N, C-alpha and C positions, 0 to 999 in steps of 0.2 A: 600425475595430475593432468586432467583433461585441458584445463586452461591455466595459463600463467597470468595471475592478476597482480599488477604492480600497485594498484591504488586500493588502499584499505576501504575507502568510501564506496567504491564500485563493488567490492566484495560484500560489504554490508548491505548495500542496496539490493544486489542480486540474491543474497541470503534471505532477506526479508520477503522478496517475491517468491522464492522457492517455498519458504514457510507458509506464506499465504496460499499458495497452490495446494500444498499438502493439507492445510485446514479445509479448503474448499472440497478437495477430493474426499477427505474423511467425512465431511458433512453429507456429501452426496451418498456415500455408502451407508451412512447412518440412516438417511431418509429411506433408502431401499430396505434396510433391515427393519425399520419401524413399520413400514408398509401401511401407514395411515396418513391421510391428508392433514388432519389436525396436528399430528406430531411433526410432520414434515414442515408445516408452516412455522412451528415453534423453532425448529432447527434453522430455518431460513431467516427468521427474525434475529437470531443470534449472529448469523453470518452478515447481516446488514451492518453490524457494528465493526466487523473485522475489516471490510474493504476500505472504508474511509480512514480507519486507524493505520492500516498498512500504508496507504497513500501518504498520510501525514508524516509517518516515520521515514519512508523512503525519500520524500521531498526534503525533509529536514537534513537527512544524511547528504543528499545531493547539494543542497545549499551550503552546508558546512564544508563540503569538499571544494566548492567553488570560492569560498570566502577569500582566500588570498590570491586567487587567479584572475578575478574579474574586477572591474572598477566598481566603485560604490554605486554609481548610477545604474549600471547593469544589474547589480545585485538587488537594488530596490525594484527594478522592473520585473525581475524574476519573482520576487516576493509578492508584488502587486498582482502578477499573472496568476500565481497560485491562489491568492486571496479571491480573485475574480472567479476562478473555477469553483471554489467552495461557495461563494455567494450565488453563483448560477445554479448550483444543484441543491441549495438549501430547501427545506420544506417550508411551505407557507404560501 
């Protein structure tokens, strides 16, 4: 094995990011295969759902991994920070 991962949460977080990268790469190849702007925009629209979903899942795994290791106050600050990120990038 290339890396020895002691923490299952880190493994889950990295695995989700690898999966996300594979989805992005597959979508890029599909766009090239379709070779039409309108079709490529449809693929891109589907990808717009993948990014935030992966971020939420990876963040949830990270917060779950920290649950017993940090104080309640710090955990609330982390959750507040993530909430502010989503608030800052919302549409409207």
